[in-house]
TORMIDO-392887 format. One line per 5 residues: number of its first residue (from 1); their letters; for each residue x, y, z of C-alpha. Coordinates in steps of 0.5 Angstrom, whole numbers, m for minus. Layout:
N
NUM	A	X,Y,Z; ...
This chain:
376
1	MRLLI	63,m131,376; 58,m137,375; 55,m135,381; 55,m128,380; 51,m129,373
6	IFLLL	46,m134,377; 45,m128,382; 43,m123,376; 39,m127,373; 35,m129,379
11	CAPLW	34,m121,381; 32,m119,374; 26,m115,374; 19,m118,371; 15,m112,368
16	ARELA	8,m112,368; 3,m107,366; m4,m106,369; m10,m102,366; m12,m98,371
21	LPASL	m16,m92,373; m12,m86,375; m16,m84,381; m19,m88,387; m25,m92,386
26	SSPLT	m28,m91,393; m36,m89,393; m39,m84,397; m45,m88,397; m46,m92,404
31	ETPTK	m51,m97,402; m49,m105,403; m44,m106,397; m47,m111,391; m42,m116,389
36	TQQIK	m40,m112,383; m39,m106,387; m34,m110,391; m30,m112,385; m28,m105,385
41	KCLTT	m24,m106,390; m20,m110,386; m18,m105,381; m11,m102,382; m9,m95,381
46	EKPSK	m1,m96,381; 2,m92,375; 6,m95,370; 14,m96,371; 18,m90,368
51	NIVAL	22,m95,365; 16,m98,361; 13,m91,359; 20,m89,356; 20,m96,352
56	DEEKK	13,m94,350; 15,m87,348; 21,m90,344; 16,m94,339; 16,m92,332
61	LPSLL	9,m92,329; 6,m88,323; 2,m82,325; m5,m81,326; m7,m77,320
66	LPKDR	m14,m75,319; m17,m75,312; m17,m68,309; m23,m69,304; m29,m67,306
71	DQAVR	m33,m74,305; m28,m78,307; m28,m74,314; m35,m75,314; m35,m82,314
76	LQVFL	m29,m82,319; m34,m78,324; m40,m82,323; m36,m89,324; m33,m86,331
81	DQKNF	m40,m83,333; m43,m90,332; m38,m93,336; m40,m89,342; m34,m84,341
86	GPGFI	m37,m78,339; m33,m73,335; m37,m67,336; m42,m65,331; m41,m68,324
91	DGKPG	m38,m63,319; m33,m66,315; m27,m62,318; m24,m66,323; m20,m63,329
96	KFTKL	m19,m63,336; m25,m67,338; m25,m72,332; m18,m74,333; m19,m75,341
101	AAKNY	m25,m79,339; m20,m83,334; m15,m84,340; m20,m86,345; m23,m91,340
106	NVSLG	m16,m94,339; m15,m94,347; m22,m98,348; m19,m104,343; m12,m104,347
111	REKND	m8,m100,341; m3,m95,342; m7,m88,341; m4,m86,335; m5,m93,331
116	PRVVQ	m7,m90,324; m12,m97,323; m18,m93,325; m18,m89,319; m18,m95,314
121	EALME	m23,m99,318; m28,m93,318; m27,m92,311; m28,m99,310; m34,m100,314
126	VTQAY	m38,m93,312; m38,m93,305; m42,m88,304; m42,m81,307; m49,m79,306
131	ATAIV	m56,m82,305; m63,m79,303; m67,m78,309; m75,m76,309; m77,m70,313
136	PIFVK	m82,m74,318; m90,m72,318; m90,m71,325; m84,m65,324; m90,m60,325
141	DFIDH	m90,m62,332; m83,m60,334; m83,m54,330; m84,m47,333; m82,m41,328
146	TLPQE	m84,m36,333; m80,m39,339; m77,m33,343; m70,m32,345; m72,m28,352
151	RSLQA	m72,m32,358; m78,m29,361; m82,m30,354; m80,m37,354; m83,m38,361
156	GRKSM	m90,m37,358; m89,m42,353; m92,m50,353; m85,m53,350; m78,m51,347
161	PYRSV	m78,m54,340; m74,m53,334; m75,m46,331; m74,m49,324; m74,m56,320
166	AEFMA	m67,m55,318; m65,m54,326; m69,m61,327; m66,m65,321; m59,m62,323
171	ERYHT	m60,m65,330; m63,m71,328; m57,m73,324; m52,m70,329; m49,m65,324
176	SEDLL	m50,m57,323; m54,m53,319; m48,m51,315; m46,m58,313; m54,m59,311
181	IAINS	m53,m53,307; m47,m55,303; m50,m62,301; m57,m59,299; m57,m52,298
186	AKNLR	m59,m46,302; m66,m46,298; m68,m53,298; m66,m53,306; m70,m47,308
191	SATAH	m76,m49,304; m76,m56,306; m83,m59,310; m86,m66,311; m84,m71,306
196	SAIKV	m78,m67,303; m72,m71,301; m66,m68,304; m59,m71,304; m56,m72,311
201	PNIRP	m50,m76,314; m50,m83,314; m52,m84,321; m57,m87,325; m62,m81,327
206	FLIEK	m63,m78,334; m70,m80,335; m73,m74,339; m80,m77,338; m78,m83,343
211	LKHGR	m77,m79,349; m82,m78,354; m83,m72,359; m81,m74,366; m79,m81,364
216	TYKTE	m74,m83,369; m69,m89,369; m68,m93,375; m62,m97,378; m59,m103,374
221	ERLSA	m53,m107,377; m49,m107,372; m50,m100,369; m50,m97,376; m43,m100,377
226	QRIVV	m40,m96,371; m35,m91,373; m36,m84,369; m30,m79,369; m31,m72,367
231	DTQIK	m24,m69,365; m26,m61,365; m19,m59,362; m19,m64,356; m27,m63,355
236	QIYVY	m28,m70,355; m33,m75,359; m30,m82,359; m35,m88,361; m31,m94,364
241	TLILP	m34,m101,365; m31,m107,369; m28,m113,366; m30,m118,371; m25,m123,374
246	TIQEN	m24,m130,370; m22,m136,373; m17,m141,369; m15,m148,371; m7,m149,369
251	ANGTT	m5,m156,367; m1,m157,373; m7,m156,377; m6,m149,380; m12,m144,379
256	KISKA	m11,m137,377; m16,m131,378; m15,m125,374; m16,m118,377; m22,m114,375
261	KPQLV	m20,m109,370; m24,m102,368; m25,m102,360; m26,m95,356; m33,m96,352
266	ASFPI	m35,m89,350; m33,m82,350; m36,m75,348; m34,m68,348; m37,m64,353
271	TPGKP	m37,m56,355; m35,m56,363; m38,m51,368; m34,m45,370; m28,m47,374
276	RFIPV	m30,m43,381; m37,m47,380; m35,m54,378; m35,m59,383; m29,m63,383
281	GIWNL	m29,m69,386; m32,m76,386; m40,m76,386; m45,m81,385; m51,m81,379
286	KNSVE	m57,m79,383; m62,m79,377; m64,m79,370; m70,m75,367; m72,m74,360
291	LPIWR	m75,m68,357; m74,m64,364; m76,m57,365; m71,m52,368; m71,m47,373
296	YDRQL	m68,m41,371; m64,m37,376; m60,m31,374; m57,m30,381; m55,m37,381
301	LETGV	m52,m38,375; m48,m31,376; m46,m32,383; m47,m40,385; m52,m38,390
306	RGEHS	m59,m39,389; m64,m33,389; m71,m31,391; m73,m30,384; m73,m35,378
311	LTIPA	m77,m37,372; m79,m44,370; m77,m46,362; m81,m51,359; m78,m58,356
316	GPNNP	m76,m59,349; m70,m59,345; m69,m52,346; m69,m52,353; m62,m50,356
321	VGVIW	m61,m57,359; m63,m60,353; m67,m67,353; m64,m70,359; m62,m69,366
326	NGLSK	m57,m73,369; m57,m70,376; m51,m72,381; m51,m73,389; m48,m66,389
331	SGIGI	m54,m61,389; m56,m57,383; m50,m60,378; m52,m65,373; m50,m68,366
336	HGTNN	m55,m66,361; m56,m64,354; m56,m57,350; m60,m52,346; m54,m51,342
341	PRTIG	m49,m57,340; m44,m52,336; m42,m49,343; m40,m56,346; m33,m56,348
346	RAQSA	m32,m49,345; m36,m45,350; m37,m45,358; m43,m47,362; m45,m44,369
351	GCIRL	m43,m50,373; m46,m57,370; m43,m61,364; m46,m60,358; m46,m65,352
356	SNWDA	m50,m65,345; m57,m68,346; m55,m74,341; m50,m75,346; m53,m74,352
361	VRFPN	m59,m78,351; m55,m84,350; m52,m83,357; m57,m88,361; m55,m94,356
366	FARPG	m48,m93,360; m50,m91,367; m55,m91,372; m57,m88,378; m51,m90,383
371	AIVEI	m45,m90,378; m39,m86,380; m38,m80,377; m31,m77,378; m30,m69,376
376	R	m23,m67,375
Protein backbone atom coordinates (compact mmCIF):
# COMPACT_ATOMS: atom_id res chain seq x y z
CA MET A 1 0.00 0.00 0.00
CA ARG A 2 2.86 2.43 0.88
CA LEU A 3 4.49 1.79 -2.50
CA LEU A 4 1.17 2.46 -4.26
CA ILE A 5 0.75 5.83 -2.51
CA ILE A 6 4.31 6.90 -3.44
CA PHE A 7 3.68 5.90 -7.08
CA LEU A 8 0.47 7.98 -7.26
CA LEU A 9 2.19 11.02 -5.79
CA LEU A 10 5.02 10.84 -8.29
CA CYS A 11 2.61 10.54 -11.23
CA ALA A 12 0.24 13.34 -10.18
CA PRO A 13 0.05 15.97 -13.00
CA LEU A 14 1.33 19.49 -12.48
CA TRP A 15 -0.90 21.96 -14.36
CA ALA A 16 0.67 25.10 -15.80
CA ARG A 17 -1.09 27.64 -17.96
CA GLU A 18 0.65 29.60 -20.70
CA LEU A 19 -0.71 32.73 -22.32
CA ALA A 20 -0.78 31.83 -26.01
CA LEU A 21 -1.97 33.27 -29.27
CA PRO A 22 -4.41 30.91 -30.94
CA ALA A 23 -2.62 30.71 -34.29
CA SER A 24 0.83 30.24 -35.79
CA LEU A 25 3.15 33.21 -35.63
CA SER A 26 4.96 32.39 -38.86
CA SER A 27 5.44 35.46 -41.03
CA PRO A 28 5.29 35.63 -44.83
CA LEU A 29 8.28 37.97 -44.82
CA THR A 30 11.42 36.30 -46.15
CA GLU A 31 13.94 38.84 -44.91
CA THR A 32 16.58 37.84 -42.34
CA PRO A 33 14.74 37.86 -38.99
CA THR A 34 15.73 40.34 -36.33
CA LYS A 35 16.41 39.33 -32.75
CA THR A 36 12.88 40.32 -31.81
CA GLN A 37 11.40 38.29 -34.67
CA GLN A 38 13.40 35.26 -33.60
CA ILE A 39 11.83 35.48 -30.17
CA LYS A 40 8.43 34.90 -31.79
CA LYS A 41 9.39 31.28 -32.31
CA CYS A 42 9.27 30.85 -28.55
CA LEU A 43 5.55 31.59 -28.42
CA THR A 44 3.44 28.53 -27.82
CA THR A 45 0.12 27.84 -29.51
CA GLU A 46 -0.90 25.01 -27.21
CA LYS A 47 -4.46 25.12 -25.92
CA PRO A 48 -5.13 24.92 -22.19
CA SER A 49 -6.15 21.54 -20.81
CA LYS A 50 -9.89 20.87 -20.76
CA ASN A 51 -9.58 20.21 -17.05
CA ILE A 52 -8.20 23.72 -16.48
CA VAL A 53 -10.95 25.31 -18.58
CA ALA A 54 -13.53 23.45 -16.54
CA LEU A 55 -12.01 24.74 -13.30
CA ASP A 56 -12.04 28.30 -14.66
CA GLU A 57 -15.69 27.98 -15.60
CA GLU A 58 -16.52 26.88 -12.09
CA LYS A 59 -15.09 30.04 -10.50
CA LYS A 60 -17.81 32.16 -8.98
CA LEU A 61 -17.25 35.84 -9.79
CA PRO A 62 -19.69 38.76 -9.67
CA SER A 63 -21.13 39.65 -13.06
CA LEU A 64 -19.69 42.52 -15.07
CA LEU A 65 -22.60 44.95 -14.84
CA LEU A 66 -22.30 48.18 -16.82
CA PRO A 67 -23.69 51.46 -15.43
CA LYS A 68 -27.21 52.38 -16.49
CA ASP A 69 -26.82 56.03 -15.53
CA ARG A 70 -25.76 57.98 -18.64
CA ASP A 71 -23.06 60.07 -17.02
CA GLN A 72 -21.50 57.09 -15.24
CA ALA A 73 -21.59 55.16 -18.51
CA VAL A 74 -19.80 58.05 -20.25
CA ARG A 75 -17.12 57.95 -17.55
CA LEU A 76 -16.61 54.21 -18.11
CA GLN A 77 -16.43 54.65 -21.89
CA VAL A 78 -13.93 57.51 -21.54
CA PHE A 79 -11.79 55.40 -19.20
CA LEU A 80 -11.69 52.43 -21.58
CA ASP A 81 -11.02 54.62 -24.63
CA GLN A 82 -8.08 56.31 -22.92
CA LYS A 83 -6.66 52.90 -21.94
CA ASN A 84 -6.71 52.00 -25.68
CA PHE A 85 -9.64 49.59 -25.40
CA GLY A 86 -12.15 51.31 -27.64
CA PRO A 87 -15.85 51.11 -26.71
CA GLY A 88 -16.94 52.62 -30.02
CA PHE A 89 -18.27 56.17 -30.04
CA ILE A 90 -19.06 57.56 -26.59
CA ASP A 91 -22.82 57.78 -26.17
CA GLY A 92 -23.59 56.94 -22.54
CA LYS A 93 -25.44 53.81 -23.68
CA PRO A 94 -23.00 50.98 -23.03
CA GLY A 95 -23.69 47.87 -25.07
CA LYS A 96 -21.79 45.13 -26.86
CA PHE A 97 -18.65 47.10 -27.67
CA THR A 98 -18.34 48.73 -24.24
CA LYS A 99 -18.62 45.30 -22.60
CA LEU A 100 -16.04 43.84 -24.99
CA ALA A 101 -13.70 46.74 -24.24
CA ALA A 102 -14.09 46.18 -20.49
CA LYS A 103 -13.42 42.45 -20.86
CA ASN A 104 -10.38 43.05 -23.06
CA TYR A 105 -9.03 45.57 -20.56
CA ASN A 106 -9.38 42.97 -17.82
CA VAL A 107 -7.56 40.38 -19.93
CA SER A 108 -4.70 42.83 -20.50
CA LEU A 109 -4.21 42.96 -16.73
CA GLY A 110 -4.31 39.18 -16.33
CA ARG A 111 -7.76 39.20 -14.77
CA GLU A 112 -10.87 37.17 -15.46
CA LYS A 113 -12.82 38.75 -18.32
CA ASN A 114 -15.86 39.57 -16.18
CA ASP A 115 -13.94 41.05 -13.26
CA PRO A 116 -16.24 43.88 -12.07
CA ARG A 117 -13.40 46.03 -10.67
CA VAL A 118 -13.01 47.77 -14.02
CA VAL A 119 -16.21 49.78 -13.46
CA GLN A 120 -15.18 51.08 -10.05
CA GLU A 121 -11.69 51.86 -11.29
CA ALA A 122 -13.19 53.87 -14.15
CA LEU A 123 -15.46 55.89 -11.87
CA MET A 124 -12.58 56.60 -9.50
CA GLU A 125 -10.19 57.72 -12.27
CA VAL A 126 -12.64 59.65 -14.45
CA THR A 127 -14.40 61.81 -11.87
CA GLN A 128 -16.12 64.11 -14.37
CA ALA A 129 -18.07 62.83 -17.37
CA TYR A 130 -17.87 66.11 -19.29
CA ALA A 131 -15.58 69.06 -19.87
CA THR A 132 -15.99 72.41 -21.62
CA ALA A 133 -14.19 72.69 -24.94
CA ILE A 134 -13.67 75.84 -26.99
CA VAL A 135 -14.22 75.45 -30.71
CA PRO A 136 -10.76 76.23 -32.18
CA ILE A 137 -10.27 79.27 -34.39
CA PHE A 138 -8.99 77.12 -37.26
CA VAL A 139 -12.26 75.16 -37.45
CA LYS A 140 -13.15 77.06 -40.63
CA ASP A 141 -10.27 75.30 -42.41
CA PHE A 142 -11.92 71.93 -41.77
CA ILE A 143 -15.56 72.77 -42.58
CA ASP A 144 -17.39 72.84 -45.90
CA HIS A 145 -21.17 73.03 -45.60
CA THR A 146 -21.50 72.42 -49.35
CA LEU A 147 -19.61 69.12 -49.49
CA PRO A 148 -21.66 66.90 -51.86
CA GLN A 149 -22.66 63.28 -51.29
CA GLU A 150 -22.19 62.16 -54.90
CA ARG A 151 -18.80 60.59 -55.67
CA SER A 152 -18.60 62.23 -59.09
CA LEU A 153 -18.92 65.67 -57.49
CA GLN A 154 -16.58 64.82 -54.61
CA ALA A 155 -13.86 63.94 -57.14
CA GLY A 156 -13.88 67.58 -58.25
CA ARG A 157 -13.17 68.93 -54.76
CA LYS A 158 -9.77 69.72 -53.27
CA SER A 159 -10.50 68.00 -49.95
CA MET A 160 -13.14 66.06 -48.01
CA PRO A 161 -13.60 68.08 -44.78
CA TYR A 162 -16.38 67.99 -42.19
CA ARG A 163 -19.79 69.35 -43.12
CA SER A 164 -20.46 71.19 -39.85
CA VAL A 165 -18.95 72.36 -36.57
CA ALA A 166 -21.07 69.73 -34.82
CA GLU A 167 -19.53 66.93 -36.90
CA PHE A 168 -16.04 68.36 -36.30
CA MET A 169 -16.51 68.52 -32.52
CA ALA A 170 -18.22 65.13 -32.28
CA GLU A 171 -15.33 63.32 -33.96
CA ARG A 172 -12.76 65.40 -32.09
CA TYR A 173 -14.18 64.10 -28.79
CA HIS A 174 -14.92 60.52 -29.88
CA THR A 175 -18.67 60.92 -29.68
CA SER A 176 -21.83 61.49 -31.74
CA GLU A 177 -23.74 64.62 -32.58
CA ASP A 178 -26.70 63.12 -30.71
CA LEU A 179 -24.84 63.13 -27.40
CA LEU A 180 -23.55 66.66 -28.00
CA ILE A 181 -27.14 67.79 -28.63
CA ALA A 182 -28.32 66.02 -25.47
CA ILE A 183 -25.79 67.78 -23.24
CA ASN A 184 -25.77 71.16 -25.00
CA SER A 185 -29.13 71.55 -26.83
CA ALA A 186 -29.61 71.45 -30.58
CA LYS A 187 -29.79 75.25 -30.84
CA ASN A 188 -26.45 75.86 -29.10
CA LEU A 189 -24.71 73.16 -31.09
CA ARG A 190 -26.00 74.26 -34.49
CA SER A 191 -25.10 77.89 -33.87
CA ALA A 192 -21.58 77.07 -32.64
CA THR A 193 -18.67 78.79 -34.36
CA ALA A 194 -15.01 79.45 -33.56
CA HIS A 195 -14.56 80.42 -29.87
CA SER A 196 -17.93 78.89 -28.87
CA ALA A 197 -17.91 76.90 -25.62
CA ILE A 198 -19.35 73.37 -25.92
CA LYS A 199 -19.74 70.63 -23.34
CA VAL A 200 -18.01 67.43 -24.54
CA PRO A 201 -16.94 64.05 -23.10
CA ASN A 202 -13.97 64.50 -20.77
CA ILE A 203 -11.48 62.86 -23.11
CA ARG A 204 -8.22 63.72 -24.88
CA PRO A 205 -9.26 65.09 -28.29
CA PHE A 206 -8.43 63.66 -31.68
CA LEU A 207 -6.27 66.41 -33.19
CA ILE A 208 -6.85 66.28 -36.92
CA GLU A 209 -4.77 69.44 -37.36
CA LYS A 210 -1.65 67.44 -36.44
CA LEU A 211 -1.99 65.09 -39.42
CA LYS A 212 0.01 65.68 -42.60
CA HIS A 213 -1.09 64.74 -46.10
CA GLY A 214 0.94 61.79 -47.37
CA ARG A 215 3.06 61.37 -44.24
CA THR A 216 4.27 57.78 -43.97
CA TYR A 217 5.52 55.70 -41.05
CA LYS A 218 8.69 53.65 -41.30
CA THR A 219 9.60 50.31 -39.75
CA GLU A 220 10.62 50.32 -36.10
CA GLU A 221 11.99 47.13 -34.54
CA ARG A 222 9.68 46.88 -31.55
CA LEU A 223 6.48 48.03 -33.29
CA SER A 224 7.26 46.08 -36.46
CA ALA A 225 7.38 42.94 -34.29
CA GLN A 226 3.82 43.45 -33.00
CA ARG A 227 1.05 41.05 -33.86
CA ILE A 228 -2.39 42.27 -34.95
CA VAL A 229 -5.38 39.94 -34.89
CA VAL A 230 -8.52 40.95 -36.79
CA ASP A 231 -11.57 38.98 -35.68
CA THR A 232 -14.25 39.49 -38.33
CA GLN A 233 -16.87 37.58 -36.33
CA ILE A 234 -16.56 39.45 -33.04
CA LYS A 235 -15.72 42.64 -34.98
CA GLN A 236 -12.62 43.49 -32.98
CA ILE A 237 -9.02 44.24 -33.78
CA TYR A 238 -6.53 43.12 -31.12
CA VAL A 239 -2.96 44.35 -30.65
CA TYR A 240 -0.44 42.02 -28.98
CA THR A 241 3.06 42.89 -27.89
CA LEU A 242 5.89 40.57 -26.87
CA ILE A 243 6.93 40.20 -23.27
CA LEU A 244 10.58 39.29 -23.77
CA PRO A 245 12.27 36.42 -21.90
CA THR A 246 13.85 37.13 -18.53
CA ILE A 247 16.81 35.40 -16.89
CA GLN A 248 16.56 34.49 -13.22
CA GLU A 249 19.44 33.18 -11.13
CA ASN A 250 18.16 30.75 -8.49
CA ALA A 251 19.74 30.36 -5.04
CA ASN A 252 21.02 26.90 -5.91
CA GLY A 253 23.06 28.31 -8.80
CA THR A 254 20.72 27.23 -11.59
CA THR A 255 19.44 29.62 -14.26
CA LYS A 256 15.80 29.89 -15.31
CA ILE A 257 14.86 31.54 -18.58
CA SER A 258 11.21 32.48 -19.04
CA LYS A 259 9.40 32.12 -22.36
CA ALA A 260 8.48 35.05 -24.55
CA LYS A 261 4.77 35.72 -24.19
CA PRO A 262 2.23 37.84 -26.07
CA GLN A 263 0.30 40.42 -24.08
CA LEU A 264 -2.87 42.15 -25.18
CA VAL A 265 -2.28 45.92 -25.12
CA ALA A 266 -5.16 47.38 -27.13
CA SER A 267 -8.41 46.53 -28.90
CA PHE A 268 -10.85 48.48 -31.03
CA PRO A 269 -14.21 47.77 -32.70
CA ILE A 270 -14.15 47.36 -36.48
CA THR A 271 -16.33 46.99 -39.52
CA PRO A 272 -14.96 44.03 -41.51
CA GLY A 273 -15.29 43.50 -45.24
CA LYS A 274 -17.78 41.26 -46.99
CA PRO A 275 -17.05 37.56 -46.34
CA ARG A 276 -16.40 36.88 -50.05
CA PHE A 277 -13.79 39.66 -50.24
CA ILE A 278 -12.12 39.63 -46.83
CA PRO A 279 -8.70 37.94 -47.17
CA VAL A 280 -8.61 35.50 -44.26
CA GLY A 281 -5.03 34.52 -43.48
CA ILE A 282 -1.74 35.91 -42.22
CA TRP A 283 -0.30 39.03 -43.85
CA ASN A 284 2.12 41.82 -43.06
CA LEU A 285 1.53 45.50 -42.54
CA LYS A 286 3.04 47.09 -45.64
CA ASN A 287 2.60 50.84 -45.15
CA SER A 288 0.89 53.56 -43.11
CA VAL A 289 -0.10 56.80 -44.82
CA GLU A 290 -1.87 59.79 -43.28
CA LEU A 291 -4.64 61.66 -45.12
CA PRO A 292 -4.70 59.35 -48.16
CA ILE A 293 -6.60 59.90 -51.38
CA TRP A 294 -8.98 57.11 -52.44
CA ARG A 295 -9.48 55.44 -55.80
CA TYR A 296 -13.24 54.94 -56.12
CA ASP A 297 -13.79 51.94 -58.37
CA ARG A 298 -17.43 50.89 -58.30
CA GLN A 299 -16.77 47.64 -60.15
CA LEU A 300 -14.05 46.67 -57.66
CA LEU A 301 -16.36 47.32 -54.69
CA GLU A 302 -19.18 45.28 -56.19
CA THR A 303 -17.29 42.36 -57.75
CA GLY A 304 -13.77 42.39 -56.30
CA VAL A 305 -12.33 42.86 -59.80
CA ARG A 306 -10.59 46.14 -60.67
CA GLY A 307 -12.46 48.11 -63.32
CA GLU A 308 -11.22 50.36 -66.11
CA HIS A 309 -12.99 53.45 -64.81
CA SER A 310 -12.43 55.10 -61.45
CA LEU A 311 -12.61 58.41 -59.60
CA THR A 312 -10.02 59.97 -57.30
CA ILE A 313 -11.56 61.15 -54.04
CA PRO A 314 -9.37 63.73 -52.24
CA ALA A 315 -8.08 63.44 -48.68
CA GLY A 316 -9.93 64.51 -45.56
CA PRO A 317 -12.00 63.16 -42.65
CA ASN A 318 -14.98 62.57 -44.93
CA ASN A 319 -12.94 60.48 -47.34
CA PRO A 320 -14.41 56.94 -47.22
CA VAL A 321 -11.05 55.52 -46.01
CA GLY A 322 -10.80 58.20 -43.34
CA VAL A 323 -7.64 59.92 -42.19
CA ILE A 324 -5.15 57.05 -42.42
CA TRP A 325 -4.50 54.01 -44.61
CA ASN A 326 -2.58 51.03 -43.23
CA GLY A 327 -2.03 48.79 -46.24
CA LEU A 328 -1.42 45.04 -46.01
CA SER A 329 0.76 42.78 -48.11
CA LYS A 330 -2.53 41.59 -49.65
CA SER A 331 -2.95 44.05 -52.51
CA GLY A 332 -5.83 46.52 -52.16
CA ILE A 333 -6.64 45.56 -48.57
CA GLY A 334 -5.99 47.83 -45.60
CA ILE A 335 -6.90 48.88 -42.08
CA HIS A 336 -8.23 52.41 -42.28
CA GLY A 337 -10.54 55.08 -40.92
CA THR A 338 -14.07 56.00 -41.97
CA ASN A 339 -16.26 58.94 -42.85
CA ASN A 340 -19.09 57.57 -40.70
CA PRO A 341 -17.96 56.40 -37.23
CA ARG A 342 -21.50 55.51 -36.17
CA THR A 343 -21.49 52.58 -38.60
CA ILE A 344 -18.43 50.90 -37.06
CA GLY A 345 -19.42 47.38 -36.09
CA ARG A 346 -22.93 48.01 -37.33
CA ALA A 347 -22.45 47.86 -41.11
CA GLN A 348 -20.31 46.07 -43.64
CA SER A 349 -17.29 47.26 -45.62
CA ALA A 350 -16.40 46.12 -49.14
CA GLY A 351 -13.21 44.22 -48.35
CA CYS A 352 -11.10 46.20 -45.88
CA ILE A 353 -11.12 46.74 -42.11
CA ARG A 354 -12.57 50.04 -40.94
CA LEU A 355 -12.14 51.82 -37.61
CA SER A 356 -13.33 55.19 -36.41
CA ASN A 357 -10.86 57.92 -37.34
CA TRP A 358 -9.87 58.51 -33.71
CA ASP A 359 -9.01 54.81 -33.31
CA ALA A 360 -7.39 54.40 -36.73
CA VAL A 361 -5.04 57.34 -36.21
CA ARG A 362 -3.57 55.59 -33.15
CA PHE A 363 -2.62 52.53 -35.17
CA PRO A 364 1.01 53.59 -35.94
CA ASN A 365 1.56 53.88 -32.18
CA PHE A 366 0.99 50.12 -31.93
CA ALA A 367 2.20 48.67 -35.23
CA ARG A 368 4.58 49.63 -38.02
CA PRO A 369 5.31 48.13 -41.44
CA GLY A 370 6.44 44.53 -41.08
CA ALA A 371 4.04 43.70 -38.22
CA ILE A 372 2.07 40.48 -38.61
CA VAL A 373 -1.65 40.92 -39.29
CA GLU A 374 -3.84 37.85 -38.96
CA ILE A 375 -7.38 38.09 -40.34
CA ARG A 376 -9.72 35.41 -39.15
